[in-house]
Backbone as a chain_set.jsonl record, in Angstrom:
{"seq": "MTRVVECVEAHYEVIEVEFGVVYKWGPASMVVECGCGARASLTRTAAAICPGCGEDHEDIMREQTQAGRLREEVRHPWRDAIKP", "coords": {"N": [[86.842, 118.549, 90.353], [86.987, 117.265, 93.834], [84.505, 115.803, 95.55], [83.134, 115.81, 98.959], [81.095, 111.935, 99.966], [79.519, 110.49, 101.425], [80.205, 111.079, 105.058], [82.014, 109.242, 107.82], [82.303, 108.868, 111.187], [85.694, 108.233, 113.46], [85.022, 106.327, 115.751], [83.64, 104.123, 118.541], [81.698, 100.617, 118.421], [79.746, 99.161, 120.922], [79.372, 96.415, 122.142], [77.63, 94.293, 123.23], [78.128, 91.418, 125.401], [77.945, 88.245, 126.961], [78.961, 88.228, 129.628], [80.345, 91.082, 129.886], [81.684, 93.88, 128.68], [82.102, 94.501, 125.008], [84.459, 96.326, 123.14], [84.321, 97.737, 120.154], [86.628, 98.907, 117.745], [85.862, 101.521, 115.476], [86.958, 103.341, 112.32], [86.978, 106.106, 110.688], [85.644, 106.851, 108.231], [84.831, 107.744, 104.685], [83.175, 108.222, 101.791], [84.155, 109.554, 98.628], [83.539, 111.782, 95.617], [85.215, 111.962, 93.144], [87.169, 114.632, 90.269], [86.932, 113.228, 88.239], [84.833, 111.502, 87.732], [84.568, 109.216, 89.36], [83.88, 107.282, 92.398], [85.073, 106.684, 95.674], [86.243, 104.663, 98.061], [87.435, 105.957, 101.489], [90.179, 105.482, 104.294], [92.503, 106.273, 106.724], [93.644, 104.463, 107.354], [94.333, 103.74, 104.34], [95.197, 104.371, 101.351], [94.803, 107.07, 100.216], [93.548, 107.726, 97.202], [92.473, 107.713, 94.053], [90.479, 105.688, 92.613], [90.251, 105.744, 88.898], [91.693, 107.926, 88.401], [93.967, 107.949, 89.715], [94.344, 110.611, 91.267], [95.531, 112.239, 94.406], [93.831, 111.88, 97.35], [94.401, 112.481, 100.309], [94.23, 114.275, 101.997], [92.012, 115.535, 101.417], [90.682, 113.519, 102.753], [92.794, 114.23, 105.536], [91.784, 116.291, 106.563], [88.591, 116.7, 105.823], [88.386, 114.435, 108.979], [90.17, 116.031, 110.632], [91.915, 114.728, 111.725], [92.717, 112.636, 112.828], [92.07, 113.742, 115.252], [89.92, 112.653, 118.568], [86.605, 113.832, 119.861], [85.749, 113.134, 123.212], [83.95, 111.151, 124.267], [83.986, 109.371, 122.179], [87.41, 108.456, 122.102], [86.841, 107.588, 125.045], [84.914, 105.52, 125.295], [83.695, 103.456, 127.215], [83.678, 104.717, 130.023], [81.588, 106.068, 130.314], [79.991, 103.795, 130.899], [80.849, 102.976, 133.207], [79.142, 103.241, 136.238], [78.859, 104.542, 139.54]], "CA": [[86.333, 118.983, 92.07], [86.431, 116.197, 95.211], [83.227, 116.669, 96.738], [82.724, 114.985, 99.815], [79.524, 112.153, 99.46], [79.64, 110.558, 103.011], [81.62, 110.884, 106.442], [81.908, 108.884, 109.56], [83.397, 109.579, 112.095], [86.164, 107.207, 114.153], [84.539, 105.293, 116.922], [83.79, 102.494, 118.941], [80.456, 100.358, 118.191], [79.515, 98.703, 121.629], [78.775, 95.647, 122.579], [77.214, 93.598, 125.045], [78.06, 89.693, 126.03], [77.331, 87.779, 128.301], [79.799, 88.301, 131.038], [80.197, 91.882, 129.448], [81.074, 94.869, 126.907], [83.577, 94.347, 124.353], [84.245, 97.912, 122.2], [85.273, 96.918, 119.089], [87.175, 100.017, 117.133], [85.724, 102.062, 114.182], [88.121, 104.26, 112.297], [86.645, 107.507, 110.143], [85.452, 106.329, 106.922], [84.176, 108.361, 103.85], [82.869, 108.275, 100.176], [84.02, 110.796, 98.054], [83.63, 111.524, 94.026], [86.868, 112.415, 92.513], [85.815, 115.349, 89.451], [86.593, 112.701, 87.658], [83.019, 110.866, 88.279], [84.818, 108.196, 90.054], [84.142, 107.573, 93.481], [86.352, 106.124, 95.976], [86.141, 104.728, 100.12], [88.679, 106.544, 101.906], [89.915, 105.376, 105.739], [93.065, 106.98, 107.474], [94.927, 103.487, 107.176], [93.915, 103.335, 103.25], [95.617, 105.017, 100.283], [93.269, 107.532, 99.485], [94.268, 107.453, 95.625], [90.797, 107.669, 93.139], [91.033, 104.232, 91.123], [90.051, 106.256, 88.131], [92.449, 108.38, 87.998], [95.241, 108.087, 90.469], [94.457, 111.436, 92.209], [95.495, 111.528, 95.568], [92.371, 112.68, 98.595], [94.622, 112.408, 101.112], [94.843, 115.803, 102.354], [91.201, 115.902, 101.998], [90.786, 113.245, 104.246], [92.933, 114.408, 106.448], [91.094, 117.862, 106.978], [87.629, 115.94, 107.22], [88.475, 114.048, 109.974], [90.822, 116.369, 111.433], [93.718, 114.842, 111.733], [92.999, 111.868, 114.175], [91.283, 114.469, 116.394], [88.274, 112.199, 118.638], [85.896, 113.581, 121.179], [85.848, 112.406, 124.598], [83.36, 110.244, 124.178], [84.749, 107.978, 121.543], [88.102, 107.929, 122.73], [86.803, 106.755, 126.013], [82.979, 105.394, 125.847], [83.516, 102.745, 128.712], [83.671, 105.722, 131.327], [79.882, 106.23, 130.503], [79.526, 102.16, 131.006], [80.751, 102.885, 134.902], [78.157, 103.902, 137.162], [79.312, 104.549, 141.063]], "C": [[86.038, 117.506, 93.415], [85.17, 116.944, 95.782], [82.958, 115.137, 98.06], [81.449, 114.145, 100.177], [79.027, 112.008, 101.005], [80.973, 110.499, 103.549], [81.1, 110.033, 107.571], [82.722, 108.227, 110.158], [84.21, 108.637, 112.735], [84.566, 107.015, 115.429], [84.308, 104.039, 117.605], [82.474, 102.384, 118.608], [80.401, 99.176, 119.202], [78.959, 97.427, 121.448], [78.596, 94.204, 123.316], [77.56, 92.321, 124.679], [77.899, 89.345, 126.985], [77.53, 87.984, 129.002], [80.594, 89.733, 131.041], [80.24, 92.809, 128.529], [82.448, 93.812, 126.454], [83.506, 95.452, 123.196], [85.083, 97.384, 121.352], [85.663, 98.449, 117.891], [86.585, 100.048, 115.101], [86.45, 103.173, 113.122], [86.705, 105.531, 111.252], [86.614, 106.739, 109.046], [85.068, 107.237, 105.533], [84.541, 107.872, 102.158], [83.152, 109.756, 99.146], [83.667, 110.207, 96.198], [84.439, 112.832, 93.613], [85.649, 113.851, 91.48], [86.31, 114.483, 88.594], [85.749, 111.803, 87.26], [83.807, 109.642, 88.877], [84.689, 108.071, 91.184], [84.929, 105.973, 93.873], [86.155, 105.87, 97.989], [87.539, 104.767, 100.413], [88.797, 105.635, 103.527], [91.145, 106.207, 106.326], [94.041, 105.432, 106.922], [94.486, 103.064, 105.332], [94.796, 104.089, 102.849], [94.597, 105.17, 99.7], [93.43, 108.359, 98.161], [92.476, 106.527, 94.404], [92.181, 106.606, 92.419], [90.352, 104.971, 89.774], [90.746, 107.055, 87.349], [93.801, 108.885, 88.658], [95.279, 109.322, 90.917], [94.154, 111.33, 93.665], [94.184, 112.778, 96.263], [93.225, 112.678, 100.001], [94.319, 113.479, 102.116], [92.751, 116.53, 102.401], [90.188, 115.074, 102.989], [90.868, 113.484, 105.435], [91.623, 115.521, 106.983], [89.362, 117.381, 107.279], [87.29, 114.834, 108.215], [89.221, 114.509, 111.579], [91.557, 115.661, 112.149], [93.458, 114.004, 112.856], [92.454, 112.569, 115.555], [89.889, 113.895, 117.026], [87.767, 113.006, 119.911], [86.259, 113.003, 122.382], [85.245, 111.144, 124.734], [83.543, 109.388, 123.324], [85.949, 107.57, 121.573], [87.843, 107.396, 123.823], [85.242, 105.836, 126.836], [82.999, 103.972, 127.238], [84.086, 103.7, 129.813], [82.073, 106.02, 131.305], [78.993, 105.11, 131.421], [80.032, 102.008, 132.576], [80.346, 103.026, 136.023], [79.126, 103.286, 138.564], [78.095, 104.5, 141.909]], "O": [[84.951, 116.994, 93.684], [84.926, 118.064, 96.231], [82.703, 113.941, 97.916], [80.526, 114.815, 100.641], [78.428, 112.846, 101.679], [82.096, 110.193, 103.146], [79.998, 110.125, 108.112], [83.553, 107.359, 109.89], [83.484, 107.644, 112.782], [83.497, 107.59, 115.632], [84.796, 102.983, 117.202], [81.809, 103.405, 118.434], [80.864, 98.121, 118.768], [78.066, 97.295, 120.612], [79.371, 93.368, 123.78], [77.282, 92.028, 123.516], [77.692, 90.056, 127.969], [76.568, 88.147, 129.753], [81.436, 89.871, 131.928], [79.375, 92.919, 127.661], [83.225, 93.007, 126.968], [82.567, 95.449, 122.4], [86.149, 96.793, 121.524], [84.7, 98.897, 117.269], [86.719, 99.319, 114.118], [86.194, 104.257, 113.646], [85.505, 105.399, 111.496], [87.529, 105.938, 108.851], [85.44, 107.775, 106.576], [85.533, 107.431, 101.578], [82.418, 110.739, 99.047], [83.578, 109.094, 95.681], [84.34, 114.055, 93.711], [84.45, 114.112, 91.582], [86.139, 115.095, 87.54], [86.058, 111.242, 86.209], [83.047, 108.727, 88.561], [85.495, 108.859, 91.678], [85.222, 104.943, 93.266], [85.995, 106.719, 98.866], [88.483, 104.106, 99.978], [87.766, 105.151, 103.993], [90.646, 107.317, 106.512], [95.009, 105.507, 106.165], [94.336, 101.853, 105.166], [95.419, 104.677, 103.732], [93.802, 104.468, 99.075], [93.426, 109.59, 98.17], [91.888, 105.46, 94.229], [93.36, 106.55, 92.07], [89.372, 104.235, 89.662], [90.69, 107.123, 86.121], [94.504, 109.839, 88.326], [96.463, 109.568, 91.15], [93.203, 110.762, 94.203], [93.811, 113.896, 95.906], [92.491, 112.937, 100.955], [94.196, 113.067, 103.27], [92.298, 117.478, 103.042], [89.298, 115.521, 103.713], [90.025, 113.32, 106.317], [90.71, 115.253, 107.764], [88.811, 117.521, 108.371], [86.158, 114.359, 108.314], [89.16, 114.071, 112.728], [91.85, 116.026, 113.287], [93.869, 114.424, 113.937], [92.43, 112.037, 116.665], [88.825, 114.252, 116.521], [88.412, 112.898, 120.954], [87.269, 112.299, 122.387], [85.824, 110.169, 125.215], [83.19, 108.285, 123.74], [86.1, 106.413, 121.182], [88.6, 106.438, 123.982], [84.781, 105.627, 127.958], [82.085, 103.855, 128.054], [85.038, 103.282, 130.471], [81.455, 106.182, 132.357], [78.017, 105.215, 132.165], [79.67, 101.007, 133.195], [81.152, 102.952, 136.95], [79.769, 102.245, 138.704], [78.196, 104.496, 143.136]]}, "num_chains": 1, "name": "protein.A"}
């Protein structure tokens, strides 16, 4: 039985620089503990294969990250930065 140990939602990191703001993308990621006891760090862009037994955990990654759907504030964080 595979269990999710940690899950980080996809997000933008807002970095203020001298002449503006930079938005750095951080993809969704998670740490899972496989039934074999091995732990694996998974992202949507890397293979979701257990290093211990070779089991594919892509279905868990897809389920936990809701197939890449993002909340509005995650998709467009710069909209909050623009003040009328």
